[in-house]
Structures are given as C-alpha cells and as structure tokens.
C-alpha positions as CSV (number, residue, x, y, z in Angstrom):
1,M,78.5,139.1,165.2
2,R,77.8,142.0,162.7
3,H,76.1,145.0,164.4
4,N,74.1,146.8,161.7
5,K,74.0,151.0,162.0
6,V,70.7,152.2,162.1
7,V,68.9,155.0,162.3
8,V,65.5,154.6,164.2
9,K,62.4,156.9,163.2
10,Y,59.6,156.9,165.7
11,K,56.1,158.1,164.4
12,D,56.4,161.1,166.8
13,G,59.3,162.5,165.1
14,T,61.9,161.4,167.4
15,I,65.1,159.4,165.8
16,K,67.8,157.6,167.3
17,K,71.0,156.3,165.9
18,G,72.8,153.2,167.3
19,R,72.9,149.7,166.1
20,I,71.3,146.6,166.4
21,D,72.3,143.0,166.3
22,N,68.9,141.4,166.6
23,F,66.3,142.3,164.0
24,F,64.0,140.2,162.9
25,P,61.0,141.4,161.1
26,E,58.5,139.2,162.5
27,K,59.5,140.3,166.0
28,T,57.1,143.1,167.8
29,R,60.4,144.4,169.6
30,F,64.5,144.8,169.2
31,Y,66.7,146.2,171.3
32,L,68.7,149.4,170.1
33,Q,72.5,150.3,171.3
34,T,72.6,154.2,171.3
35,L,75.7,155.8,170.4
36,E,75.6,156.8,173.5
37,G,75.9,152.9,174.8
38,Q,72.9,152.6,176.2
39,I,70.8,149.6,175.5
40,E,66.9,150.3,174.4
41,Y,64.0,147.6,174.6
42,V,62.2,149.2,171.0
43,G,58.7,148.1,170.3
44,M,58.0,148.0,166.3
45,E,54.4,149.8,166.6
46,S,55.8,153.3,167.9
47,L,58.2,153.0,164.8
48,K,58.0,155.0,161.6
49,A,61.0,153.3,159.9
50,I,64.5,151.7,160.6
51,Y,67.0,152.5,158.6
52,F,70.3,150.7,158.3
53,V,72.7,153.1,156.8
54,K,76.3,153.1,155.7
55,D,77.0,156.2,158.2
56,H,75.4,157.5,161.2
57,E,76.2,161.2,159.5
58,G,75.2,160.8,156.3
59,N,74.9,164.2,154.0
60,K,71.7,166.1,154.8
61,D,72.4,167.9,151.7
62,Y,72.3,165.1,148.8
63,N,68.7,164.4,147.3
64,D,67.9,161.2,146.8
65,T,67.6,160.6,142.6
66,Y,65.8,156.6,142.8
67,G,66.5,156.5,139.4
68,D,69.0,153.1,140.0
69,L,67.8,149.9,138.4
70,M,68.0,146.7,140.7
71,P,67.3,143.5,139.1
72,G,66.4,140.8,141.5
73,E,65.5,142.9,144.3
74,G,61.8,142.8,143.8
75,L,58.6,145.2,142.7
76,K,60.0,148.7,143.1
77,I,57.6,150.8,145.0
78,G,56.7,154.1,146.4
79,V,55.9,154.6,149.8
80,K,54.3,158.0,151.1
81,F,54.1,158.4,155.1
82,Q,51.7,159.6,157.5
83,D,54.1,162.5,157.9
84,D,54.2,162.8,154.2
85,E,57.9,161.3,153.5
86,S,58.0,159.6,150.3
87,I,60.9,156.8,149.4
88,I,61.3,155.2,146.3
89,G,62.8,151.4,146.4
90,Y,62.5,147.7,145.8
91,S,60.5,145.2,147.9
92,L,60.7,141.6,147.7
93,A,58.4,141.0,150.9
94,Y,55.8,144.1,150.6
95,S,52.3,142.9,151.9
96,P,50.1,144.7,153.4
97,K,49.0,142.2,155.9
98,R,52.6,142.2,157.8
99,Q,53.9,144.6,160.7
100,G,56.5,145.9,158.2
101,F,58.4,145.2,155.0
102,M,62.0,145.7,154.0
103,M,62.8,147.8,151.1
104,T,66.2,148.5,149.2
105,P,66.2,152.4,148.1
106,A,66.4,153.0,144.1
107,D,69.3,155.3,144.7
108,Y,72.7,153.4,145.0
109,Q,74.4,156.8,146.1
110,C,72.2,157.2,149.4
111,N,73.0,156.6,153.1
112,N,70.5,154.1,153.1
113,T,71.3,150.2,152.1
114,R,67.9,149.3,153.2
115,I,64.8,150.3,155.3
116,F,62.1,148.4,157.5
117,V,59.1,150.2,156.8
118,I,56.3,149.9,159.3
119,Q,53.0,149.4,157.5
120,S,50.8,151.3,160.3
121,A,53.2,154.5,159.6
122,V,52.4,154.4,155.6
123,K,49.7,156.6,154.1
124,K,50.0,154.9,150.5
125,V,51.8,152.2,148.4
126,V,52.4,152.5,145.0
127,V,53.9,149.8,142.7
128,M,55.5,151.3,139.8
129,Y,55.1,149.4,136.7
130,G,57.9,150.3,133.7
131,D,57.7,153.5,132.3
132,N,55.0,154.7,135.0
133,K,55.1,158.4,135.2
134,E,53.0,158.6,138.3
135,S,54.4,160.4,140.8
136,L,54.4,159.6,144.4
137,F,55.3,163.0,145.5
138,E,52.0,164.3,144.1
139,Y,49.4,162.5,146.7
140,Q,47.7,164.5,148.6
C-alpha cells in the first residue's frame, strides 16, 4: 500500500507531520501515523489543510513563485485562509458546498505535491482568469 507523506495543519496553528494511507476527501475523519509512529484519529473540521509533501523537512527559505502552467489540472485559483496564509494552484473539484477540495500548487519546485483545503478554514477563493493581475495577497 502506498503511504502519503503529509503535513497536517490545524486551525489552531498546530502542525503535525506523518503519513496517511486512508485519505478520502468525502470522509470526515482519517488516521494519521505521526513521525514518532503514533496513530491519531483526525477530524477534518479541526483542520486548515492537509499538505501532501515530497519530504517532511521542506525548505523554509524557499519562496513559492506560483507561475507554472499546468494543463489539465483545472481552474487556476488563489486561496486565502482565515489566518491570512495564501496559496495559488489548480483545482478540478473546487466547490464551496463541499467540506474541502484538492488543489495542485502552481509551482513545480515547491515541496507540496497536492493540498487538501478545508472549506471552513478559507476566507476567500479567487479564480485567476487569463492575465488577471488581481493579487490574492493584497486582500484584507
């Protein structure tokens, strides 16, 4: 069975790293195996997002560029979270009526391969059409 490396961010700011192998976007809970080997039952509503990562360390000095074109990945969207973190990527399944949606960051070089965003942690979503110069990062 394939295990997904993840960084789980909670709405309260808590961050946990580990792996999951039973993640389904429509479920309300999943099991996280932490790096320490503990198994935790995680409720989706307590989360901000699940970051599927290449490695758990990442590069804290890396600045995402979000300029890569990703044909077939869906609409290019900008997401601003309640805590004011912003990300830009592509989504095939964005709907404000679902508990969350999967997106692919618009930066091939970043550590995140996919991000499952929890809708209740989102402040704003902007669809980035063509040469739209509107910056998600300027919203208050």
